[in-house]
N, C-alpha and C positions, 0 to 999 in steps of 0.2 A: 550638589549642586548639579552638576551637568548631567542632562535627561541620557547625552553620548552611554554615558555607564551602564545605568536602572535599564536603559534600552535593547541594552546587546545582553542585557543578564549579568554580565561581570561583579563579581564581589571583590570587598575590599583585597583578598589577598592575591587572588586573581590580576588584579587592578595591577599591584607591587611587583608579582612575578613578570609579566609584560613590562615592566617599565624597568627592572633590572635585565631581563633581559637583550632592549634595546639598547642598553650600556655594555654589554656582552658578558654579564654574571649569569650564571648557572646555577640551576642547586642544584643542593650542595655543597655548594662555596661557602665561605666567612665571609661573614659584613659584618661592620661595627654601628650602632645605632645608640642615638644622641635619645638617652632617654631620663625623664622630669619623672614622669610618673601620672600627668596629664593626660586628661583624654587624648592626646592625639599621638603624642608617643605611644601609649599603652597599646594602642590599635595598629599603630606603627609595628613593635616589637610581637605583636600575637599575629599577624597578619603576617610576617615574614618568616616566622616558627612553622605557619601553615603554608606557608609557599613553598616549606624544602629547603631554605637556606637555615645556614648557620651561626647567629647571631652572636657577637658579647657585646651587650652594653655599657655604653658608660651613664654612668648620673655625677653628675657636680652637686654635691652639697655647697652654698655659697653660705650660708650660715645668716641672712639679712631676714628671715623671718622667725627665728626662734625656735619655739618647738616647732611649729608648721615645718620649716626644713626637715627637720630630724627625724622629722614624721614621714617625708616623701620618700627620704630614706628609707624610712625601712618598711615601708607599703615595696619600695622598690626590691627591696633585697627579698621578701616575702614572692609577691611575683615572680624574680625570676626564678629563687625556689623552687616553684611551684610549676612551671616551665622546663626547668631543668638548662638555662640558659646561664652560660658566666655570666657573668657583673661585676662590672670595675668601677669604682668607689674613691673622689677624688676632692679634699675638702680642703677650701682657699680659706685667705684673708683677705674679702674682699678692701674693707677697711683698707688697711695696711700698704694697701697698693696703692689706696686712692693717695689715701698720703704722701706718699712719695712721687707719684705721676700727676699726680692735679688732676686726674681724668674723670669723669661721671662715673658715681656708681655700673651706670649700664656699661659704659665703653671699658672698665674697669672688669667685670664680669663677663666681657665677653670675650676680653685681648685675656683673662686666666685659662675661658673653659677653653678658647681655638689654641693656641701654645697645647694645651697637653691633650687635643684630638691629634692634631698635628705630631705629637712624639709616637703617638698612639698608631696613627696611619706607619711614620716612619719602622718601628720599629715590625707591625704587621702586616703592613703592605695591602690591606682590607680599604676598600669603601665605607667611609660612613656616610649613613642615612639620615634624615634630617623629616621631622614630621610636618615639613610645611608640606598645606596642603591647600583647595581651590579657594575658600573661602579666608583665606592669610594672602593667596595672591589677587583677590578681589580689593582685600584691607589696600593693599601695597600702593595697587593701582589710582584709588582714590587719593591716598598721601600724598601721589609721586601726583596726580592731575590739581592740586592743592596747591605743592609748589611750585605749578609751574612748569615742570619735566617737560621734558622731547622724549620721542617716539623708544629714545633709550630703558627712559623711568615708566615710563608709561606698559611697557612690554613685561612691567614687574619680577618675578622670583622668577626665574633661569631652569630650569630640571637638572642640571649638571655642571660643577665648576669643580673645576680640577678634583679632588679627590671626594667632595662634597658630592651627595647624590639625592633630587626629593622626590622619591615615588609616589608622594600623594599629591602632587598637584592637579591632578582630576578629578578628585575623590574629595565633596565637599564633609564640612565637618558634621553636619548632621548623619552624613551615611556613615562617619566613623565611631559615632556616640550612638547610631543602629546596631550597628555593628559589634562594639561592647557586651549591649544588650543582650545582644541573638546569642555572644559564646558566651555569657558571663561572665564578667570578667568586667571589676568594677576599677576606681581610677582615685587620682587626686584632685585638687581642687588647688590653687594658685590664690589665694584673696584678693590679692593683687591685681588680677586680671581682672576683678570685678567691681572696683572701684574706678570711676572714670575722672584718674589726674591727670591721666597721661589723653596725648592726641591719639595713640591710635584701640585703649582703653574709649575715649570718648565715639570715636568712632565705631566698634566693632558692637557695644552697647547698646548707643544710641542714634547717631547717625543713617547706617547701613537699616537699622529693624522699621526706622521712619521712614524711608524710601523704599524696601521693598512693601511694606503696610500699604502707602500707596499706588504700588506699579507692582502688579505681583509677579515675580520671574525678574525682578530685574538684575538680581545679582545674579543667575543662571546665566543673564543673556551678558551681562559684564566679563564673565570667567570666559567666554565668546569669546566677546571683542579682546577681550587681551590674549589668548592665543589667538590671532590673527596677527594684533599689533609686533607679537612674535616671533610671527611666522615674517608677515612682513619687514621687518627689522632685519633679521637673517640676509632676506631678499636687497634691502636699499646697502648692506654691508658690505655683499658680494660685485655688487654694480657699480661701488664706489671703488673700492679695493683695484678691478678693472680699470678701472677709466684714473687709477691713481697712477696705475704703471705705465698707461699710455702718455701721459703728460708730464711725465716726470723722467726727467735726465738720468743717465745713470752717476753721473758727479753730484744730485740730488736737487737743481733747480727745478721748478715747477713752470711749463710754459703754459702762458695764460691764453693763446692767441683763440684756442675751438670755444675756449667760454665767454670771450667778449664778445659776441653778441648770439648768443645765445640763450632764449626767456630763460632758461632754467639754470643760468651759468654760476649764478652769485648762491646759489643753495650747495648746487655742487660742489663750488669751490668751497664753501663752508665746511661742507662736510670731509671732503681731503684735507683740508687742515684739521682735521677732529676739535671742532668748534671753539679754538683757542681764538678767536673773534667774532664777534658781535655781526650779527650779519649788519648794521650799519658799519660798519669796516671794511670786511668785503666787499660789499660794494663801492667803499670807498678806490677800494684795493683795484676793482676791475676799470671802475670810471678812468684811471689815472694809469692808468695800463703803460702807454707811453711815457711816463715820465721816471729818472734818474735818478735815487741816492735816497729815495726815500725809507722812513723803517718808520714799520711799526708794530708795535708792542701786545703782545697778547696776554691772555691768562699764563699762569706759571711763570713766566719772564719771557717765554719764546717769543725772539726778534726775527721778523723779514724782514727785509730788502728790496724791493724793489725797482728791477734795473732793466728798461726797456722791455715792457711784457715778459719780464722773467720775476720772479719770485724768488729769491736765496736766500733760504736758513744762515742764519747768525750765533755766531758762538758765543757767549757770555763774554762780556769786556773784560779784561785783566785789568785786575789793581780794585775792582768793586766793592770787595772787604781782604781783612787779614784772610791770610790762607791758615787751615787749621797745622795745629802741630801736631802726630800723632804718636803718641809712641809705643813700640811694642813687648808686654814680657812674658817670657814663658816662665810659666809654672806647672810644678807635679798635679795631679789633679784633687789630691786631697785638699788644695789651696783654691779650687772651685767655689769663688764666696758672689755670685753675682748679687749687684741689687736693682731696681730702677734708677739708671745711671744714664741719660740720652746720652751722653759723655765718653761713654764704657761701651765696652762691645767684648765679648768673649766668643772666641773661635777652638773650636778641636784642635788640637797639635799636628794633626797632619795637613794641615795649611802651611804648613812648612816643606814639604814633602813636594815633588813632582816638578816643581819648577814655574810654580804659576806666575803671572803676568800681573802686578801693579798698579794703578794708575788713580791719587788725587788729581780729582779736577771739577772746574763746577756743572751743576748736573745741565742737562742736555732734554727735550721735553720727550724724545722719543726711549728716555731710562722709562724701565720698568724695575720693578721687586720683586723677589721673593719673601714678603713679610714675616718674622718670627712672629708664633704661633697665627695665624690665619695661612685659609687657604688657596692657591692658586696665586696669582701674580700683582700686584698692584702698581700704575703709573705713579713715579714718582708728583709729575705734578699733581693728580688728586691728595700724593699724601699732603703736601706743602699745600696745600687750599686747604683740607678741612684743621692743618695746623692754624689758619687766620693769620699767615703771615701777609704784615703792609705790604702795599704791591711795589714799592720802591727796594722793600730787601728780598723780592723772593728768587732775585737774577746774584742772588747773594749765599746761595746754601751749596755744601759738596756735596759731592757724595765718593767712595773710597771703589774702586771698581775692580775685580780682580778679573784676568781673561776676558775681557770688554765687560761683566755683570756686572751693574751695581750689589755690593753685599751691604754698605751699611747708609744712607744719607744722613751724615753728621750732626749731630744732634737730634732727630726727627723719628729715623724706623732702622731697625738692623735685618739683616739678610737671616733666613734659616739656613743657607746652607754654612754648611763648617759646622753647624750646631753641635754643642758639647752634649754626648751622649753619655746612657751606665758604660759604655764598651771603652771613651776615650782614657786615653794613657797620659796626655798630658794637656794642658790648656797653654794657649794664647789670651792675654789682654790687652786688646788696646784699648789706651787714654788719651782723648782728644781734646787740645785745650788752641783757644784761639790767639793770637799776637794781637795784643794792644794797640801797637803800634799801624 
């Protein structure tokens, strides 16, 4: 897709190698590759081998497409045997998870997949490579554009997040298919990707080809725009961080004086507050900067008090909801029997050692958690938003905190910290319940 690749004479293995070297990973080192058997992940796996790395392929069989799912697994086994690559296969019962959690099939599969990937990374320490490529970036850009996203969404897929690396983001789909053809390597096709039943599929199969036909080179141009947007987003975040530090007191109070007469003051404050308020609300805050006692409530239940030129972040109100009661049971590892119960959490027995500091409190906007089964960290506010909790109830979410780090958004998400592993000797089961009074 990008002329920058072909004009410089770079092939797929060279692009993969350059991307991994930028992350400090040299040839000869071990990596994991998420391997479905499709064209994208097959090209990635072959290129990783050709670039001199030592991959372990991870294949998920979700059994969602009957014989086709088993066909994909057979292909992955055969190709890995030919390449001399270690293959790990995990079978999942997606529908059982859906029945217990109420998640969509797509979300359940994602959760299962990343729970496994997270465990493999914890055991090996190796980064995981996924086959997201330039064409995926363009699709993500358009999907976010149609949702009305801001700069963060329009910057599309980041090249790295936590232990997940995406070394093909500068390589187009056509280049990957051509590379496999030149190497004489086949691949499998997921039939669901050919059905225009989902928004991304319709975009890929119908909308973008029509746009490219009317405006040749459009997809390549959009790819360049995505790269430019990501660059500008990183620059903006750097400037906003500096400005936030300049106008925030050690107590956390935000001074508004320098923003009141600034033509860009509203936009700057919007970003300083991480977008928890609509721009119209931020305008009201600045227009009433001399007021005292006015409280503004934003997304995630976050609240600020306007106090004569200062914004003071408020804690959640006491008594908004019954405080959850958490019971703990210490059990031998043989009794480890997790179920998909949002009111239950399992921990490695090591959590009892080391004098950790624990606190159960209402969530705060700055809270972030390292979700079990997912990479990196996530804002608790995002988890609450995705759970579609009514605005009136968002301030009633509780978090269990260990050493100032949220480890359980009670009823919604657990952390991978202290997760149970094959080496665990004992486990701790936490069970939460709410007082009805």
